[in-house]
C-alpha positions as CSV (number, residue, x, y, z in Angstrom):
1,M,-42.7,3.5,74.6
2,K,-40.4,2.9,77.6
3,L,-36.7,3.2,77.1
4,L,-33.6,2.2,79.1
5,V,-30.3,4.0,79.0
6,V,-27.4,2.2,80.6
7,G,-24.7,4.3,82.4
8,S,-24.2,7.2,84.8
9,G,-22.1,9.8,83.0
10,G,-22.6,13.0,81.0
11,R,-22.9,11.0,77.8
12,E,-25.9,9.0,79.2
13,H,-27.5,12.2,80.6
14,A,-27.3,13.8,77.1
15,L,-28.7,10.7,75.4
16,A,-31.6,10.4,77.8
17,W,-32.2,14.2,77.6
18,K,-32.4,13.9,73.8
19,L,-34.6,10.8,73.8
20,A,-37.0,12.4,76.3
21,Q,-37.8,15.1,73.7
22,S,-39.7,12.5,71.6
23,D,-43.4,12.7,72.1
24,R,-43.7,8.9,71.8
25,V,-41.6,8.3,74.9
26,Q,-43.5,7.3,78.0
27,T,-40.7,6.8,80.5
28,I,-36.9,6.7,80.2
29,F,-35.1,4.6,82.9
30,V,-31.4,5.4,83.5
31,A,-29.3,2.7,85.1
32,P,-27.9,3.8,87.5
33,G,-28.0,7.5,86.4
34,N,-26.7,10.5,88.3
35,G,-27.9,13.7,90.1
36,G,-29.0,15.3,86.8
37,T,-31.1,12.4,85.6
38,A,-32.6,12.1,89.1
39,A,-33.7,15.7,89.0
40,D,-35.4,15.4,85.5
41,I,-39.0,14.5,85.9
42,R,-39.0,12.8,82.5
43,L,-36.3,10.4,83.6
44,K,-36.2,7.8,86.3
45,N,-33.0,6.4,87.9
46,I,-32.8,2.7,88.7
47,N,-30.0,1.3,90.9
48,I,-29.2,-1.7,88.7
49,T,-25.8,-2.3,87.0
50,D,-25.6,-6.0,86.6
51,P,-26.3,-6.9,82.9
52,A,-28.5,-10.0,83.8
53,A,-30.5,-7.9,86.3
54,L,-30.9,-5.2,83.7
55,A,-32.2,-7.8,81.2
56,D,-34.7,-9.0,83.8
57,F,-35.8,-5.4,84.3
58,A,-36.2,-4.8,80.6
59,E,-38.4,-7.8,80.3
60,Q,-40.6,-6.9,83.3
61,E,-41.0,-3.3,82.2
62,H,-41.5,-4.1,78.5
63,I,-38.7,-1.8,77.5
64,G,-38.9,-1.0,73.8
65,I,-35.2,-0.2,73.2
66,T,-32.1,-0.2,75.4
67,V,-29.2,2.2,74.6
68,V,-25.8,1.4,76.2
69,G,-23.6,4.3,77.0
70,P,-20.3,3.1,78.5
71,E,-17.7,0.5,77.4
72,V,-17.6,-1.8,80.5
73,P,-21.1,-3.4,80.0
74,L,-20.5,-3.8,76.3
75,A,-17.2,-5.6,76.9
76,A,-19.0,-7.8,79.5
77,G,-21.5,-8.9,76.8
78,I,-24.7,-7.0,77.7
79,V,-25.8,-6.9,74.1
80,N,-25.4,-10.7,73.7
81,L,-27.4,-11.3,76.8
82,F,-30.3,-8.9,75.8
83,R,-30.4,-10.4,72.2
84,E,-30.6,-13.9,73.5
85,R,-33.8,-12.9,75.3
86,G,-35.2,-11.2,72.2
87,L,-34.8,-7.7,73.7
88,K,-34.0,-4.8,71.4
89,I,-30.7,-3.1,72.3
90,F,-28.3,-0.7,70.5
91,G,-24.6,-1.5,71.0
92,P,-22.0,-3.9,69.8
93,T,-21.7,-7.6,70.9
94,K,-18.9,-8.6,73.3
95,E,-17.0,-9.9,70.2
96,A,-17.4,-6.6,68.2
97,A,-16.6,-4.5,71.3
98,Q,-13.0,-5.9,71.2
99,L,-12.3,-3.1,68.8
100,E,-12.2,-1.0,72.0
101,S,-11.6,-3.5,74.8
102,S,-8.4,-4.8,73.2
103,K,-5.9,-2.4,71.6
104,D,-4.0,-5.4,70.2
105,F,-7.2,-6.8,68.6
106,A,-7.9,-3.3,67.0
107,K,-4.4,-2.8,65.7
108,A,-4.3,-6.3,64.2
109,F,-7.7,-5.7,62.6
110,M,-6.6,-2.4,61.1
111,H,-3.4,-4.0,59.8
112,R,-5.4,-6.9,58.3
113,H,-7.9,-4.7,56.5
114,A,-5.4,-2.0,55.4
115,I,-7.0,0.8,57.5
116,P,-4.5,3.6,58.0
117,T,-3.0,3.6,61.5
118,A,0.3,4.0,63.3
119,E,3.0,1.3,63.1
120,Y,3.0,-0.8,66.3
121,Q,4.1,-3.9,68.2
122,T,2.5,-5.7,71.1
123,F,4.4,-6.9,74.2
124,S,3.8,-8.8,77.4
125,D,7.6,-9.1,78.3
126,P,9.0,-5.9,79.8
127,A,12.6,-6.5,78.6
128,S,11.4,-6.8,74.9
129,A,9.3,-3.7,75.3
130,H,12.2,-1.7,76.6
131,D,14.4,-2.9,73.8
132,Y,11.8,-1.9,71.2
133,I,11.5,1.6,72.8
134,N,15.3,2.0,72.7
135,A,15.4,1.0,69.0
136,K,12.5,3.3,68.0
137,G,13.3,6.4,70.2
138,A,10.9,9.1,71.4
139,P,8.3,10.5,71.1
140,I,6.5,7.2,71.3
141,V,3.0,6.0,72.5
142,I,2.5,3.3,75.1
143,K,-1.1,1.8,75.4
144,A,-2.5,-0.7,77.8
145,D,-4.2,-3.5,75.8
146,G,-7.3,-3.6,77.9
147,L,-9.9,-1.1,79.2
148,A,-8.3,1.4,81.6
149,A,-11.0,4.2,81.9
150,G,-9.1,6.6,79.8
151,K,-5.9,6.2,81.8
152,G,-4.2,3.5,79.7
153,V,-2.5,5.7,77.1
154,V,0.9,7.4,77.7
155,V,2.2,9.8,75.0
156,A,5.9,9.7,76.0
157,M,7.9,12.6,74.8
158,T,11.1,11.2,76.2
159,L,12.7,7.7,76.5
160,E,12.5,8.0,80.3
161,E,8.7,8.6,80.2
162,A,8.3,5.6,77.8
163,H,10.3,3.2,80.0
164,A,8.4,4.4,83.1
165,A,5.1,3.7,81.3
166,V,6.2,0.2,80.5
167,D,7.3,-0.4,84.0
168,M,4.0,1.0,85.4
169,M,1.9,-1.3,83.2
170,L,3.9,-4.5,82.8
171,S,6.3,-4.6,85.8
172,D,4.3,-2.9,88.5
173,N,0.9,-4.0,87.3
174,K,-0.7,-0.6,88.1
175,L,-3.5,-1.2,85.6
176,G,-4.1,-4.8,86.5
177,D,-5.2,-7.1,83.7
178,A,-5.8,-4.1,81.4
179,G,-2.0,-3.5,81.4
180,A,-0.8,-7.2,81.2
181,R,-0.1,-6.5,77.5
182,V,1.0,-3.2,76.0
183,V,0.8,-1.9,72.5
184,I,3.7,0.4,71.6
185,E,3.2,2.5,68.5
186,E,4.7,5.4,66.6
187,F,3.8,8.9,67.7
188,L,1.5,10.6,65.2
189,A,1.7,14.4,65.0
190,G,-1.3,16.6,63.9
191,E,-4.8,17.5,65.0
192,E,-7.0,15.0,66.7
193,V,-10.7,14.6,65.7
194,S,-13.6,12.4,66.9
195,F,-15.5,10.8,64.0
196,I,-18.6,9.0,65.3
197,V,-21.1,7.0,63.3
198,M,-24.1,4.8,64.0
199,V,-24.0,1.3,62.5
200,D,-26.8,-1.2,62.1
201,G,-24.7,-4.1,60.9
202,K,-24.3,-2.9,57.3
203,N,-25.6,0.7,57.0
204,I,-23.6,3.6,58.3
205,L,-25.1,6.9,59.5
206,P,-22.4,9.6,60.3
207,L,-23.1,11.9,63.2
208,A,-21.9,15.5,63.4
209,T,-18.1,15.9,63.7
210,S,-16.5,16.9,66.9
211,Q,-13.2,17.6,68.6
212,D,-12.2,16.7,72.2
213,H,-9.6,18.2,74.5
214,K,-7.9,15.4,76.4
215,R,-5.3,17.3,78.6
216,L,-6.3,18.6,82.0
217,L,-4.8,22.1,81.7
218,D,-4.9,25.1,79.3
219,N,-2.6,25.0,76.3
220,D,-3.0,21.2,76.2
221,E,-0.7,20.7,79.2
222,G,-1.0,18.4,82.2
223,P,-2.1,14.7,82.3
224,N,-4.4,13.0,79.8
225,T,-8.0,12.8,81.0
226,G,-11.2,11.3,79.8
227,G,-11.8,14.7,78.1
228,M,-12.1,18.3,79.4
229,G,-14.4,19.7,76.8
230,A,-15.5,19.3,73.2
231,Y,-17.1,21.2,70.4
232,S,-19.2,20.3,67.3
233,P,-18.8,20.7,64.3
234,A,-15.0,20.3,64.0
235,P,-13.9,22.9,61.3
236,I,-10.9,20.8,60.3
237,V,-13.2,18.1,58.9
238,T,-14.0,19.6,55.5
239,P,-16.5,17.8,53.2
240,K,-13.5,16.4,51.3
241,L,-11.9,15.0,54.4
242,H,-15.2,13.6,55.6
243,A,-15.6,11.7,52.4
244,R,-12.1,10.4,52.6
245,V,-12.5,9.2,56.3
246,M,-15.7,7.4,55.3
247,R,-14.0,5.7,52.3
248,E,-10.6,4.8,53.9
249,I,-11.5,4.2,57.5
250,I,-15.2,3.8,58.4
251,V,-16.5,1.7,55.5
252,P,-13.5,-0.7,55.5
253,T,-14.0,-1.1,59.3
254,V,-17.7,-2.1,59.1
255,Q,-17.0,-4.3,56.0
256,G,-13.9,-5.8,57.6
257,M,-16.0,-6.8,60.7
258,I,-18.5,-8.5,58.4
259,K,-15.7,-10.4,56.6
260,D,-14.2,-11.5,60.0
261,G,-17.6,-12.8,60.9
262,I,-18.2,-10.2,63.7
263,V,-21.1,-8.0,62.5
264,F,-20.8,-4.5,64.2
265,T,-23.8,-2.7,65.5
266,G,-23.8,0.4,67.7
267,F,-22.0,3.6,67.9
268,L,-18.5,3.4,66.3
269,Y,-16.1,6.1,67.3
270,A,-12.8,6.5,65.4
271,G,-10.3,8.7,67.1
272,L,-8.3,10.2,64.2
273,M,-5.1,12.1,63.8
274,I,-5.0,14.5,60.8
275,D,-1.5,15.4,59.8
276,D,-0.3,18.7,58.2
277,Q,-1.1,17.4,54.7
278,G,-4.6,16.5,55.7
279,N,-4.0,12.7,55.8
280,P,-6.1,10.9,58.4
281,K,-4.8,7.9,60.5
282,T,-6.7,6.0,63.1
283,L,-5.5,6.4,66.7
284,E,-8.1,4.2,68.3
285,F,-11.6,2.9,68.1
286,N,-14.3,3.2,70.7
287,C,-17.5,1.2,70.5
288,R,-19.7,3.9,72.0
289,M,-20.3,7.6,71.8
290,G,-17.5,9.8,73.2
291,D,-17.7,11.7,76.4
292,P,-17.7,14.7,76.3
293,E,-18.4,14.7,72.5
294,T,-21.9,13.4,73.0
295,Q,-23.1,16.5,74.9
296,P,-22.4,19.0,72.1
297,I,-23.5,16.6,69.4
298,M,-26.9,15.9,71.1
299,T,-27.6,19.6,71.6
300,R,-27.2,20.1,67.9
301,L,-29.3,17.1,66.8
302,K,-32.8,18.2,65.6
303,T,-34.0,14.8,64.4
304,D,-36.1,12.7,66.9
305,L,-33.5,10.3,68.4
306,L,-36.1,7.7,69.2
307,H,-36.9,7.6,65.4
308,V,-33.2,7.1,64.7
309,M,-32.8,4.4,67.3
310,E,-35.7,2.4,66.0
311,H,-34.1,2.3,62.5
312,A,-30.7,1.4,64.2
313,V,-32.1,-1.7,65.9
314,N,-34.2,-2.7,62.9
315,G,-31.3,-2.5,60.4
316,T,-32.8,0.4,58.3
317,L,-30.4,3.3,59.0
318,D,-30.1,3.8,55.2
319,T,-33.5,5.3,55.3
320,V,-32.6,8.0,57.9
321,E,-31.4,11.5,57.3
322,L,-30.3,13.6,60.2
323,D,-31.1,17.3,60.7
324,W,-28.6,19.4,62.6
325,D,-28.7,22.8,64.2
326,R,-26.4,25.0,62.2
327,R,-24.9,26.6,65.3
328,T,-21.7,25.5,67.0
329,A,-22.0,23.7,70.3
330,M,-19.2,23.8,72.9
331,G,-19.1,21.7,76.0
332,I,-16.9,22.7,79.0
333,V,-16.2,20.0,81.5
334,M,-16.1,20.9,85.2
335,A,-14.0,18.4,87.1
336,A,-13.6,17.6,90.8
337,A,-10.7,18.5,93.0
338,D,-7.7,16.2,92.4
339,Y,-9.0,14.9,89.1
340,P,-7.8,12.8,87.3
341,D,-5.6,10.9,89.8
342,N,-7.8,10.9,93.0
343,P,-11.0,12.9,92.5
344,R,-12.6,14.1,95.6
345,K,-16.3,13.3,96.3
346,G,-18.9,15.0,98.5
347,D,-18.5,18.7,97.6
348,T,-21.8,20.6,97.4
349,I,-22.7,22.0,94.0
350,S,-24.6,25.3,93.6
351,G,-25.6,27.8,91.0
352,I,-26.5,25.6,88.0
353,P,-28.8,27.8,85.9
354,A,-32.0,26.5,84.2
355,E,-31.6,25.3,80.6
356,T,-32.0,28.0,77.9
357,A,-32.0,28.0,74.1
358,E,-28.3,28.8,74.3
359,T,-27.1,26.6,77.2
360,V,-27.7,23.3,78.8
361,T,-25.8,21.7,81.7
362,F,-25.3,17.9,81.7
363,H,-24.4,16.0,84.8
364,A,-21.8,13.3,85.1
365,G,-20.2,12.7,88.5
366,T,-23.1,14.1,90.6
367,T,-25.5,12.6,93.1
368,L,-28.8,14.1,94.5
369,D,-29.5,13.4,98.1
370,E,-32.9,14.9,99.2
371,K,-32.4,18.4,97.7
372,T,-28.6,18.5,97.9
373,L,-26.5,18.0,94.8
374,T,-22.9,16.9,95.5
375,T,-19.9,15.7,93.5
376,N,-19.6,12.0,93.0
377,G,-16.8,11.5,90.4
378,G,-14.0,13.0,88.4
379,R,-15.8,14.8,85.7
380,V,-18.8,16.5,87.4
381,L,-20.6,18.6,84.8
382,C,-20.5,19.4,81.2
383,V,-21.8,22.9,80.4
384,V,-22.8,23.3,76.7
385,G,-23.1,26.6,75.0
386,L,-24.6,27.2,71.5
387,G,-23.8,30.1,69.2
388,D,-23.7,31.2,65.6
389,T,-19.9,31.3,65.8
390,V,-17.3,29.3,67.8
391,K,-16.6,32.4,69.8
392,Q,-20.3,33.0,70.6
393,A,-20.8,29.3,71.7
394,Q,-17.7,29.6,73.9
395,K,-19.0,32.9,75.4
396,H,-22.4,31.3,76.3
397,A,-20.7,28.2,77.8
398,Y,-18.3,30.1,80.0
399,E,-20.9,32.6,81.2
400,T,-22.8,29.6,82.6
401,V,-19.7,27.9,84.0
402,E,-18.9,31.1,86.0
403,K,-22.3,30.9,87.7
404,I,-21.7,27.3,89.1
405,H,-19.7,26.6,92.2
406,F,-18.3,23.6,94.1
407,D,-15.1,23.5,96.2
408,G,-12.0,22.5,94.2
409,M,-13.6,22.7,90.8
410,Q,-11.3,22.6,87.8
411,Y,-12.0,23.5,84.2
412,R,-10.0,24.7,81.2
413,H,-10.4,28.3,80.0
414,D,-9.4,27.6,76.4
415,I,-11.8,25.0,75.1
416,G,-12.2,25.5,71.3
417,W,-8.9,27.2,70.8
418,R,-8.0,25.2,67.7
419,A,-11.3,26.1,66.0
420,L,-10.9,29.8,67.0
421,N,-7.4,29.8,65.4
422,R,-8.5,28.2,62.2
423,K,-9.1,30.6,59.3
424,H,-12.7,30.6,58.4
């Protein structure tokens, strides 16, 4: 079977890498892919990003299943387009993807279906937003309504930061249309968890739990990023908490979408905050796998991903059971100079070791020109280490990271600290 993976990041490299392990796969095309997918003989990059052109390609090449990685093509309606042509594709429709593409849509949906989340209000008028902030106080969270590539959320610890965020989005229009409306919500304290499931419209298949590290610097300091590292499983998610999240958040979301006449298919990612008492609340939804959570999750998945995808597009996920590597997987993101504000491109990358049973390096912002691998984006690589303990996984990952070099590279030295501090 021929497959198509849409996207160019570390998440897409990990999905394509896992799909390529199936002995029934003939070719996996990655659109547009990166330096890592270009270097893998099992994968083939194609320089197409337009959804209609991708649908044409899928028809011409008789693609069996298309898997969409990033949010932008989903929000643009790539799934609607493929389905209209009778092509099998895994992802949410444009209407369902509003759970991610509009923060206001998601918050109203959660309110309507009694899904636990932070108290909020939505504003397009700066003066009203400023008044609300003054009334509520800090800390407080300001979110751009639309897609802002991970840069649309400001966790303001002071009133000054909150007012500056509103001015940046609403008055100065720094995020364009994405920030033309803002959602302002209460600050939730606790530990953040990524809870990702696959949905075929009605059946839900949970993936392994994971935890992301959003801040650029050690000790969770510095600006928010798309994610500087992740590990799986997340020890905070006990079997009891897992059951509660499914019962109170995931199932009501899938059923709520059906009630609203917008059937959800695809990966559903709930970003959760777990408070000191162990109560979960929903911070946000994504309509895709997380990045960098995908990389450690895929290295732990033992089940043939093509087999899972076939059931996902045919509406039979209730017949699938997933088999996981018992080890912990930890992914360390290596980012370019000046990430996240103005990442530098064009630095030569060297020293990436070959994949082993304990480590694998996934590419994101890389490009391969002749034989030279160079940086081509903010988050450049994600090095995953596997180990019987969190500490061992961390050791394997960092030993590999230290072999790799490119000028200006940035990475955190404390990925996994929450899991290490947790009493086992």
